[in-house]
C-alpha positions in Angstrom: -40.7 54.7 82.1 -44.0 55.1 83.0 -46.8 53.0 81.3 -48.3 55.9 80.0 -45.1 57.0 78.0 -44.2 54.0 77.2 -47.7 53.8 75.5 -47.1 57.4 74.0 -43.6 55.2 72.4 -44.8 52.6 71.1 -47.9 55.1 69.3 -45.0 57.4 67.6 -43.1 54.0 66.2 -46.0 52.5 64.5 -46.7 56.3 63.1 -43.1 56.6 61.8 -43.0 53.2 60.5 -46.5 52.1 58.4 -47.3 48.6 57.4 -45.6 47.2 54.7 -46.1 45.1 52.3 -46.2 41.5 52.4 -47.4 37.9 52.7 -50.8 36.9 53.6 -52.7 33.7 53.5 -56.6 32.5 53.1 -57.2 29.2 53.9 -56.9 25.8 55.2 -53.3 25.1 53.9 -51.1 27.5 55.3 -50.8 28.1 59.1 -52.4 31.8 60.6 -54.4 31.8 57.9 -57.6 34.5 56.5 -60.8 32.5 56.8 -62.2 34.2 53.8 -60.5 36.5 51.1 -63.0 39.1 52.0 -61.1 39.0 55.3 -58.0 39.6 53.8 -57.8 42.1 51.5 -59.8 44.7 53.7 -57.8 43.6 57.2 -56.6 47.1 58.1 -53.4 44.8 58.8 -52.6 44.0 55.3 -51.0 47.1 53.5 -51.8 48.0 49.5 -48.6 45.5 47.6 -49.6 43.0 49.8 -49.5 39.0 48.2 -52.1 37.2 49.5 -52.5 33.8 48.5 -55.4 31.8 48.6 -55.2 27.8 49.3 -56.9 25.4 47.0 -60.5 25.0 47.8 -64.2 26.9 47.7 -65.2 29.8 48.3 -69.3 31.6 48.8 -68.3 35.2 49.2 -68.4 38.8 47.8 -64.7 40.0 47.7 -64.5 43.8 47.4 -61.3 45.2 47.3 -60.3 48.9 47.6 -56.3 49.0 47.8 -53.8 47.7 45.6 -52.9 44.0 46.1 -52.2 40.7 44.4 -54.7 38.1 44.4 -52.9 34.9 43.7 -54.4 31.4 43.8 -53.0 28.2 44.5 -52.8 24.8 42.7 -51.6 21.3 43.8 -50.9 18.4 41.8 -54.7 17.1 44.0 -56.7 20.0 43.4 -57.9 22.5 40.6 -57.5 25.1 43.1 -59.3 28.1 44.3 -62.8 29.0 43.5 -65.5 31.5 44.1 -69.1 31.0 44.1 -71.8 34.5 44.4 -72.8 35.7 47.9 -76.7 35.1 48.6 -76.6 38.5 50.5 -73.7 40.4 47.8 -74.4 44.4 47.3 -75.1 45.2 43.9 -74.4 48.1 41.9 -75.1 49.4 38.3 -73.3 50.3 35.6 -72.2 54.0 35.3 -72.1 53.4 31.5 -75.0 53.8 29.9 -74.0 51.9 26.8 -74.1 49.1 29.4 -77.7 50.3 31.1 -79.4 47.0 29.7 -77.6 45.2 32.8 -79.6 46.5 34.9 -78.5 46.4 38.7 -75.7 43.8 39.5 -74.1 42.3 42.0 -70.1 41.4 41.3 -68.7 38.6 42.7 -64.8 39.7 42.5 -65.1 43.6 42.8 -62.0 46.1 42.4 -63.2 49.4 44.0 -59.9 51.2 43.6 -55.4 51.0 42.9 -54.4 48.2 41.2 -54.9 44.8 41.3 -53.4 41.7 39.6 -55.7 38.6 39.9 -54.4 35.0 38.9 -54.9 31.1 38.9 -58.5 32.0 39.9 -62.0 30.6 38.8 -64.9 32.4 39.6 -68.1 29.9 39.0 -71.5 31.0 39.1 -75.1 29.5 38.5 -77.7 31.8 39.1 -81.3 31.6 38.1 -83.1 34.6 39.5 -81.9 38.4 39.7 -80.1 40.3 40.3 -77.6 39.6 37.4 -74.0 38.5 38.9 -70.5 40.6 36.6 -68.4 37.7 38.3 -65.2 39.9 37.6 -65.5 44.1 37.5 -62.8 46.8 37.3 -65.0 49.4 38.6 -64.1 53.1 38.0 -61.2 54.4 38.9 -59.7 50.5 39.1 -56.5 49.5 37.2 -54.8 46.0 37.3 -54.6 42.5 35.3 -56.5 39.2 35.1 -54.2 36.1 34.1 -54.8 32.3 34.2 -58.1 32.8 35.8 -61.7 31.8 34.8 -65.2 32.7 34.4 -67.2 30.3 34.0 -70.7 31.3 34.1 -74.7 30.2 33.1 -78.2 31.8 33.5 -78.1 35.6 34.4 -73.8 36.8 34.3 -71.5 38.3 32.9 -67.4 37.0 32.7 -65.5 40.0 32.7 -66.7 43.9 32.8 -64.1 46.8 33.1 -65.0 50.6 33.2 -64.0 54.1 33.8 -66.3 56.8 34.3 -63.5 58.8 35.5 -61.4 61.3 33.9 -58.1 60.0 35.5 -56.3 57.3 33.0 -57.0 53.2 34.6 -55.4 50.4 32.4 -56.5 46.3 32.6 -54.8 43.7 31.2 -56.7 40.5 30.6 -54.6 37.3 29.8 -54.3 33.7 29.2 -58.1 33.5 30.7 -61.3 31.7 29.6 -64.5 33.0 29.9 -67.5 31.7 28.4 -69.8 35.2 30.0 -68.0 37.9 27.5 -65.9 40.5 28.4 -67.5 44.3 28.4 -65.7 47.4 28.3 -66.4 50.7 28.6 -65.7 54.8 29.1 -68.0 58.3 29.6 -64.6 59.7 28.5 -62.7 58.4 25.9 -59.6 56.9 26.0 -59.8 56.7 29.6 -59.0 53.1 29.8 -56.3 51.2 27.9 -57.4 47.8 28.0 -55.1 44.7 26.4 -56.9 41.6 25.9 -54.2 38.7 24.7 -53.8 35.5 24.6 -57.3 34.3 26.1 -60.7 31.9 25.2 -63.7 34.4 25.1 -67.3 33.0 24.4 -70.3 34.9 24.2 -71.8 36.4 27.4 -74.7 33.9 28.5 -77.5 35.8 28.7 -77.0 38.2 25.9 -75.4 35.9 23.7 -74.4 38.1 20.5 -71.2 39.4 21.8 -68.2 37.8 22.8 -66.2 41.0 23.1 -67.5 44.5 23.2 -66.0 47.5 23.5 -66.9 51.2 24.2 -65.3 54.0 23.7 -61.6 52.2 25.2 -58.4 52.3 23.9 -57.8 48.6 23.0 -55.6 46.1 21.9 -57.1 42.7 21.3 -55.5 39.5 20.7 -57.4 36.5 21.4 -58.3 32.9 20.7 -62.5 32.5 20.2 -64.5 30.3 18.3 -67.1 32.7 18.1 -65.8 36.3 17.2 -68.4 38.8 17.5 -67.5 41.8 18.5 -68.5 45.6 18.3 -65.7 48.4 18.3 -67.0 52.1 19.4 -64.6 55.5 19.5 -61.2 53.1 19.9 -58.4 53.9 18.6 -56.3 50.7 18.4 -57.2 47.9 17.3 -54.9 44.9 16.5 
């Protein structure tokens, strides 16, 4: 068989059998790992539906996710797990929900743009003294997913968790068993296109605007959580328990 025919056969095999979801690694605790989280989640070799295990350590980067994935931070008895710090050269955006215009331009640290993304056992730490505002976990319009056992620790001009949906398609975000001292904000333009479950968390008011621990605008929400300070604004909601 000629080299040209072999090459064509290889192309056909790749097209017939696309990449399948599997498990990948980031950091130094596993051979063949990606060096950064962002390289892993945006690699063309990582298929949607894959699991990305993140080794204990500190990662200073902006993680932008545009496909369905699971991100699992790993811990050992000697380490506190995986922590992400804001990147000094991060991309910025603005909320599509007019109710959140007071935030202005902000830089997400973990930015879920599309797909259904599960994140667990991951901490984000932001100590911001100058603009732009930082949002540590951000589910943008059209994105869904779950935050489980995450920590969003802020000081200065930063928010903990923001979920929004300005699209007509239905999205769903669950925040459970987690901690944030930067508040939880969620909103929609077309009610109720965002279903939100806030379950079993410890939530404190947002750092730069310390009025609300949880602020919900136009979402279909279930809230079962633990707070020391309970400042909750609800508008246009269908269900709250």
